[in-house]
C-alpha positions, 0 to 999 in steps of 0.5 A, a space after each residue: 500522496 504519501 499513503 498512495 505511494 506506500 500502498 503502491 509500494 506494498 502492492 509491488 513488493 512481491 513482484 520486486 522480491 520475486 524478480 530479484 530472486 529470479 535474477 539472482 538464480 537466473 543461471 539456474 533458470 537458463 540451465 533448466 530451460 525455465 523462462 520468465 513466463 513461468 512466473 506465478 503472476 496470479 500468486 504475486 497479485 494476490 500477495 500484493 493485494 493482501 499486503 495492500 489490505 494489511 497496509 491500509 488497515 494498519 494505517 487506519 488503525 494507527 492514524 489516531 484520527 477519529 479515535 475520540 468516539 464522543 467528539 464531533 468532526 467539523 470540516 474546513 469552512 469558509 467564514 468571513 473571507 477566510 478558511 477555518 481549518 477542520 477541528 474535532 470538538 
């Protein structure tokens, strides 16, 4: 769940930064006749997707799970009335 929230935050980070900057310079936008419709939405989406990709890649590379190539992963299983947790052997 934390990873999902982190990915969502990374995606919306360019939007938050852009609209924060636009709010900060709102007086200049109003004086020049600019509107919120002038926002570069396509570039913000691309930047958000790139940040998500970087975050997912960094998480996969730094998580440490599955880092032992010679070992085998055994998923959780139900044995003798109890759940045996997953393990790497």
